[in-house]
N, C-alpha and C positions, 0 to 999 in steps of 0.2 A: 809404318803401322797404319792399318785400316781406319778410315774415319768411322767412328761409332754411329754417326747419324746417317751413314749410307744405307744401313739396313732399314731405317724408318722412311727415308726419302730417296731411293736410288735414282729416281728420275731427275733429281737435282744434282746428285754427285756422280752419276754415271757408273755406279758399282752395282749392277744387276747380278743376280745368281746366274751361274753358267747355264743351267737347264733353260732358264728364261731366254738368254741371249741366243742359244741354239735354236729354240722355238721361233723366236722373232726373225732370225736370219732365214728361216725356211719358208716364211710367208710370202706368197706372191701378191703383189698389189697391182691394181688396175691403174691405168693412166689417169692422172688428176687427183688421186686419193692422197690425203694428207698422212704422210708416213709417221709423223710425230704424234698425231692424234690416235692412229692405230696402235702405236706402241704404248701410249697411255691407257687406252682401253684394254689392251692385252695385259698390262701389268696390274690394273685394278682387278681383273678377273683371276689372274694368277695369285695375287695376295689374298683375295677373297676365298678362293678354293683351298689354298694352303692353310689359312687360318681355321676354316671350319672343319677341315679334315685332320687338324693337329691332334697328335696322340693315337690316331688310327693306324694299324699295321695290316699289311697283307700277310697271307700265310707264309710267304717266303721270308718274313721278318722285316721287309723294307717298309718305309713310310707309305701309307696308302696313296698319297698325292702323287708319287712317282707313276703310278698307273694312269692317273688323269693326264699327266704331262705327256706320257707316251701316246695316249689317244689323240691329244691335240697335235702332237708332232706328226703323226700319220696323216691327219686331216690336212695339215699344212703342206705335206708332201704331195697330196692329191690336189693342190691348188684350190682348196675350198675358201670361201669367203670369211672374213674376220668374225662374223656373227656365229658361223658354224664352228670355227676353231674355238671360240670362247665357250660355246655350248659344250664342246668336247671337254674342255678343262673342268666344266661344272656339272658334267653329265650325271654324277652320283650324289650331288649335294642334297637333292630332295629326298632320295631314298635312304642315304646313309648319315645325314646330319639333321640338325634342327631347322635348317633353311626351308622356307616355304616357297611356293611358286610366286606368291605375292612379293616376297623378298627379292627374288630374282628379277621379276618384272620392274620393280622399283629401281634396282641397281643397274640392270643391264638391258632393259627394254622388253616389250611384249614378245618380239620375234624370238629372242634367245630363250625366254622362259618357256615359250611354247615348244621349242625344240627339246629342252631338258625334260619337260613333262612327257613328251611323246616317247623319248628314250626310256624314261622311268617306267612307263606302262609296258614297253616291250620286255624289260628286265624281269617283270613280275610273272611272265608266262611260264608255266610248267608243261614240259613237252612229253615226258616219258610215261606219264600216267595221267589219270583223270582227263580223259580225252575230250569229253564234252566241254569241260571248262577251258581246256586248252584251245579248243576251236573257237569258242566265244571270244576269249581274250585275243586270239590271233586276228579274228575278224575286226576287232576294235583297233588293233595295232595297224592293220592295213588301211583303215580309214584315215589314221593320222599320216601314214606314209604317203598315201595317194594325194593328200592335200599338201604336204611338204616332204619331198623325197629326201631332203637332208636328214631326216629322222633316221632312216635306215642306213644312210652313209655313216653317220656317227656310230650307229650300232655295229656296223661292220668293223670299224676301227677298234671299238671296244672289244668285240669278239676275237679279233686277230691277236691283240695283246694278251687277252685271257687264255687263248689257246697256246700262245708262245710260252706262257708261264704256268701252264696247267700241271706240271710235274710236282708242284707243291701241294696239290689237292689230294684227297683220298682216292682210291681206285674207283670207288662207286661214283663219285662226283665226276671223275675224269671220263668215265664211260658215259654217263648221262649227258654231259656237255658235248662230248664228241658226237654222239648220236644225234642230238639236237642240231649241231652244226652241219652234220652230213645231210640230214633230211630237209632242213629248211634254209639255212643260210648259204650253203654252197650252191644249190640250184637257183636261189634268189639272186645271188651275185652274178651267175651266168646269165639270167634273164635281163639283168641290168647292165650287161656288157662289161663287167668288172673282172676280166679274165685273170689278172694278176692276184686279186683278192681271192677269186675262186681257187686258183692253183695253190696258193699258200694255205688256205683253209683245208683244202683236200689232203695236202701232204701232212699237215698237223693232225688231222683226223686219222689218217693212215698210221701215223706213229703211235697214237693212242690205242686205236682198236686192234692193230696188228704189229706190235713192236718187233717181233721176231722177223716177220716179213720185211719190215722197213730196214732194220739193220743189215739183213742179208743183201737186200737190193742196194743199199747205200755202199756196202763194201765192193760189190761188183761194179757199180758205176764209177767209184773213185779209182779202182784198179784199171778201168778201161779209158779213163779220162785222156791220157796221153795219146793213145791211138785215135780216139774219137776227134780230139782237137787237131791232129795231124791231117786226118781225112777232110775235115771241115775247112782247114786252111787251103788244102789243095784245090777245093772247089771254089772258095771265095776269091782267091788271087786272079784267076783268068776273068772272072765276071767283073770284079772291081776295075781291072785294067781296061777291058773293053768299054765299060760305062764312061770312064774318064776320057776316052777318045771322042765321046759325044758331049764333052764338057759338063758331065754330070758327076758331082762328087757325092757318091752315096755313103750311107752308113751301113756297112755289111758286117754281120756278126752271126756266129753260131748261137743257136737258141737251144737250151737244154729243156727236154721234156720233164714234166713234174713226175715225182716218184709214183704218185697214185695212178697217173696216166700210163706209165710204163707197166706197173704191176697189173692194172686192169686189162691191158692188152695181152700180157703173159697168160692171165687166167682165161679170158674170153677166147683167145686163139689157141689155147693149150700149147704154148711154146715156151722154151727156156729163154733166158735173158739174151743169150748170144744170137737168137734167131729173130729178135726184134729189131729190124733194120731201120725203121723210121725213128730210131733214137737220134739220127742225124737230121737236124733241122737248121735251116738258115733263114735269116730275115734281112731283106733289103729295104732300107728306108730312103725315100727320095723326096724331092720338094714338091713336085706337081703331079696331078693325076696322069697327064699324058706321058710323063716319065715312067710311070708304073708299067704301062703297056710296052714302052720301048725296052725296058729292062727285062720284061717277060720275053720279048722276041730275042734278045741277046742271050738269055739263059737257054732258050730252046735251040739256038743256033750252036751252042757249045755242047749241050748234053741232050740225050734222047728223052723226050717227054713221055710219060705214061698217060695216054689219052683220057682214060676213064678216071684219072685222079686230078683232073683240072676243074677248079671252081672260081668263078668270078663273083665275089661279094662286093665289088665296087659298083658294078652295074646293078646288082640286086642285093642290097644290104640286108643283113639279118635284122629281125624285129628289135633286137637290142642295140642297133646302131652300128654293129661291127661291119667294117669294110676292109677288104684285102683281096688280093689275087693269090690263090693257092695253086701250086703246081708241083707234081712229083716227077723227078727225073732220075735217069739211071746214071749214077756217078761212077768214079773210079772203082775198080775191083768189084763191080756189080752191086754196089750199095744203093739202095733206094734213098734218095734225099728229098725231103720235103722243103720247098722254098715258098716263103711268104713275101709278097711285094706290096708296099703300102706307102703313103705319104707320112710325114712327121705328125700331122694332126690325126690321121687315121690310127697311127701307132699309139699316140696318147690316149685316144678314145677306146682303143682295144684293150689297153692295160687297166684303165680306171673307169671306163664306161661313162655313165651319166655324171660322174664327178669331174670329168675333164672340162677345163675352161669355165668353171663355175663363176670365177671372179669376173671374167670378162663378159659373160652372158647373163649374169645376175640370176641364174637359175630360171630364166623365163623364155629361153629360146624355143622355137618350134621343134628343133632337133631333140631337145630333152623330152618334150611332150610326145613326139613320135616314138621315141625309145621306150616309153612306158605306157604306150597305147593299150597293151594287154592288161596293165594294172588298172587303167581307167575302165576297161570292160569288166574287170572283176569287181571294181567299186560299184558299177551299175547293178550287178547281181547282188552284191553285199547289201545295198540299200533297200532291196526287196525284203519287206518284213517277214514274208513267209519262208525265206531261205533257212533251211536247217543248217546249224553250225557244222555238224559232221559232214553233210553233203557238201558244204562249202569247202572244207578241208580237202575232200576228194577232188573237187574241181580244181583247187589250188595246186594240189600235187600233180594233176595232169598237166596244168598249164606251165608249171615250173620245169618239169623234166622233159617235155617234148621239144624235139628239134623242129625246124621249119622246112616246109616245101613252098614253092612259088607256082601258082596257077593263074589262069587268065579268064576274064569274062569274055563273052562274044565280042565286046567292043574293044578288047585289048587291054583293059585295066588289070594291073597286077594285084593280086591278092595273096597274102601270106597266111598259111595254115599249119597246124602241127602235123608231123608225120603220123600217118594213120588216119587222117581226115577223110571224110566221105562227102558225096554230093550234098547230103543233108546239112553237114557242118558248113559247107560252102554257101548253101542257100540262107542259112541264118546269118552268116557273115555279111552277105549282101544286104538283107533286110529281115527283120523278125516275121513280117507277114509272108514273105517269100518262102521262108522256112516252114511256117505253120501250114501252108497250103501246098507244099511240095509233093507231087505225086509221081515224078519221074525225072530222069536226067539224061543228057547226052554228053559224052566225054569225047572230044575230038570228032564230033558229028555222028557218033555211034551211040545208040541207046544202051544204057547199062543199068544194072540193079542199083538201088539206092545205097546198099552196103559196100559198093566198090571203093577200094582204097585209092585215093588220088595220088598221082605221081608228079614230079617236077615238070613244068612245062605244059601240063594238060590245059586244054580249053573246055570250060564247062558251061553248059546251057541248062537251066532249070525249067522243067514243065510244071505248071501249077493248075490247080482246080479249086474253085470256091468250096467244093464239097469235100475236099481232102483235109483231113486233120491228122495230127501225130497219132501213132499207134505204140503199143507196149513193145513191139518188135524193134523200134528205133533205139530204145535204150541199150540194146545189145551192141550197137556199132558206132554211135555218135561219140565224139571225143572232145569237142570244144566246150568250154564252160558255158557259153551263151546258149548253144543248142541244148546241152543237157539241162540247163536251168529252165529254159522255156518249155521243153518237152515235159519235164517233171512237174512243172506248175500246171500244165494243161491236164495231164493224166490225174494229178491229185485232185484237181477241180472236178473231173468226171467221177472219181471215186467218192468225193465228198457229196456230189449230187445224188449218187446211188445210195449212200448211207442215209442221207436226209429222206429220200423216198421210202427206204426200208423203215427208218424210225417212225415216219408218219403211218405207215401200214401197221406196225406193231402197236402203236399207240391206239389207233382206231379199233383194231381187233380186240385189244385188251379191255378197252372201255366199253365196247359193245357187249362183250361177254359179261361184264359186270353191271350191265344196263345203266351206264353212266356216260353215254355217248354225247349227251347235251353238254357235258362239262369239258369237252375236248378243248375249247378255246381257253378255258381257264388253266388247263394243264399246259398248253402250248405257250401261254403268256407267263408262266412261272419260271422262265429261264434264269432270272436273276437270283432266285433262291438256290439255284444249283451252281452259281458262279459263272454263268454264261452271258454273253453280251447280247444275244438275240435268239429268236425261236429256232432258226436253222441250226445254230450251234448245239441247242438242246436235242433237237431231232437227230442230229448226227450222232451225239453221244448215245442216244437210245439205239440207233441203228447198228452201232459197232459194239454195243453191249457194256458201255461204261456205266450206265444208269439202269437200275432194276425197278420193277413195279413198286416193291416195298419201300425203296428210298423215295420214290416219288410221292406215294401216299403219305408217308410220315412227314415229308417236308411240307406238302400242301395242306394237310389236315393233321397237324401235330397233336391236337387234343381229342380227335375223334377216332374211335376204333372202327374204321370203315369196314374192315375185314378181319376175321379171326386169324389167330396165328396159323391154324391149320390151312385156312383158305389162302392166307398170305403166301405160304410156301408153295401152295398149288398154283396160284396166280403168278407168283414170281417165276416158277418154272415155265409156265405157259407163255410167259412174256416173250420168251425167245424160242421155245420148243415147238411153237405152233407150226413151224415149217422145217425143224431140224430134229434129228434123231440122235440118240446117245450111243457111243461105241467106244469102249476102251479109253475113257478119259477125254474123248474128242467128239464134239457135236458137228455133224456134217449136214449140208444143205440138200435134203431130199434123197439121201442115199441110205438104204437100210442094209443092216447086216453085212457091212463091208470090212475087210481086214484092214487094220490101220497099223502103219509102221512109222517111226520117226527118222528123219533124215540125219545120217551120221555126220554130214558135212557141217551142220550148224547146231545139232542137238538141242532142240527147243525145250524149254521148261515153262511151267505155268507162270503167266504174266507176260510172256513174249507174244507179240502179234504173229499170227499164223497164216499160212496159205497151204492148201492141199493139192497134190498132183495125183490124178488117177493113173496108176500104172497098169501095165499089161501083166496080169497073173499075180500081182502082189497087192491088190487093193489100192488104198490111198496112202502115199507117203507125205508126211507132214513136215513142212519147213518153216523156219522163221520168215517173216515177210521181207526181211532184209538179207536173206541168204544169197551168197554169191553164185549159187548154182541156178537160181531162178532165171537169169537172163538166158541160160542155155536151154531153158524149157519154153521160152516165150514164143517160139515158132509153133508150139502146140498149146496155145492159150486156151483153146476150148476144153482142155483137160484139166485146167486149173479150177478148183472149187473153193468156196469160202468155208473155213473151219474155225471152231473156237474151243476153249477148254471146258471140261466137265470132270473135275477131279476132286478127290477128298483132300482136306488139308494135311492129312497124315501121309499121303503118297509122296515118295521121294523120287528124284531123278538124278542121273549121272551128269556131272558137269566137269569138263576138263580145264584146268587153269595152268597157265605158264607164268612162273615167278622168276624174275631176274634180280640178282643182287650181288653184293660183295661176299665172297666166301669167308666165313669167320667162325670162331668157336661157338657152338650152341645155335648156329643159324637154323638148322632143321628143327631143333628142339623148340625154339621160339615160335616158328611157323605152326608147328603141330599143336602147341598149347593154344595158340590164338584160334586155330580152327575148332578145337575141342570146346573152347569157351563159348562159341557160337552155336553149340549143340549140332555140329555138323560132323559126319563120319567120313574119314579118309579111306577110299577103296584101294588106291594104289599111289605110289610116288616113284619118280625117276629123276635122279640128279646127275648132271655133268658139270665139271668145273674146268675152265680154261683161262689161264692168266689171272687167277684170283676172281674171276667173274663166274658165279654159279647160276645155272639155268635149271630150274626144277619144273617137272610136269606132275601135277596132282590130278587125280580123279576123286571127286567128292560127291556125297549125297546131299541134295538140297530139296526143299519143298517147293520153292518158287523163286523168281528173280529178285523179289524184295530181300529174301534171306541171302541170296547170293551177293547182291549189292552191299548189303551190310557187312558181309564177310570180307569182301574186297576192300572196303573202306578201312576196316580194322587192320587187315594185313598190310596195307600200303603205309600205315603209320609205324610199323615195326622198324627197328634200327637195321641198317644195311639192306633195306629192300628198295630196289630201284623201280620196278614196275610189276604189276599184277594184271594179267590179261585173260579173259575167257576166250577159248579157242575151240575149233571144231575137232574133227577126228584126230 
């Protein structure tokens, strides 16, 4: 019979719960650590979490704390330190229980409490909608991650288990979580060198978003397993035997490609499953670096190598720390076989990336710092107060997805850049000032255009001039976050200077017309009344049309009727129209009687920031200032003209909306009623349903973007709605 006291004090009676024993046995301890002390710390956390989650259930019906144990178990298998494992056990306590961060700090220390708090912040991010809020939250999350990388490692473990148990959730939640995982966590795992996590998440996402494709591929892989294993064994045996002749006892095994990787190649190459030959992959793991190259020579002596498929990532590691030698050889029966050769340490790093050896390195090694240098660079951009959250998300997306190339400075220093990088990106990587004054470049001693895409092994020399500054054309081809951020900052500063200058002119001309020119300083110093921090901010607002003369006079002279209502209207109009003329709802700078059309690519509506493009034969085409088509027009920047709105409040404009959600009874009816309640008319609707996920395209009539924003906010709150997005044509 069990001792009843064992449940109260298992550390005294040795009768711990089986899940706890399994977790403790998985932990890796560093030399000199007190195992008994670690066991006691772990048990206190286990008991604390279990007690505070008591009564809570997952959607599967299991006790909620089983999820917390699973997260901690994965962290232990990644050889994380005891603090991180305890934080994994307690990662949901702040969010889902009455436990506070102060409680955690008091019980388990400041370090553990900080990790749990960081993970809690990540869990609150919404990805599928409300994009601006998402971007802001994600920026905050990355600040925490850059300060302590263990935050995202805990989140990866959490996300893995959630994806493994996702079948218990509703279809709409499955879709949302899978998309979030695909767009953020998969590429982030890749950049942190956690290939095992990346592959697992990719396959789980594949299963959720394309269940039919997954099941079909799964059936084909299982049916071909016997043949594939036979071929791999035929290749392994002679390699293994030859290595043993050199007193090398390698670990040689067949490595199966992830389902998502195989399916991606089938789609991209337009091939059937049987034509994907690099299903066959072999990994050779040895003790020392020099043995890697010896093994490579043996492999090439037995099988014919494919020269263009050889890569040495030991000599030139990837930015995420990945090291290995890759070669593709012609195996038996003409099969192409990919072989990876690496040391045990490289293998561990390749699988779990920055999580590898955390216990032994205390998370402070130069290797870890080097592996996340790109994240440190993003942090530098992030800490710039002027960075737009949406722009940051674009920068992040670029940085997450791009693969690397390796180029050289004239002195022979190696520099890593993303695929598609140009000499301008290289210049900014060398130094910000080199980038800002870059006027030309030589690649392999030959002068090339600045938009030239660099290749592996290129040697780049940058030509600078003090008089050279970034141009709008650069936005078209630069790809690195640092370059884009610096160029955008400079161009925005130039635009701001122009707006301030225009605002000064408008104010002076308006006051001169009203014979109040002596009061100009009074007007300029009234910035605080309009909520601005200085005079330049006020003049900028005047220059871009945010503030009108009527608003200014009423704020500065609230009790005086300086101008009559009639004169107010006239002066208000002249405030901006002194240099602009009206045409079809659009005010253009210095151009009379010109045909105006709206770009179908972005469909601007009142309230959107605009830019006009003078076309040949079709007058001026008006685009949103953030339209994706504008970079294509930047080489003809002299044909870009400033434009602004001049429409009646009753005028309506067509807007195209894409709505994604879970197909259910009355879904369309609920959406239609929501639109009608906002006094918005539906011009057309088109709906397609696939695997219970409905995608609807609406064309609606709205007066301005305020009405549109209000409508989207109402629609996103409806049941079974995942996302609502404004789109172009």
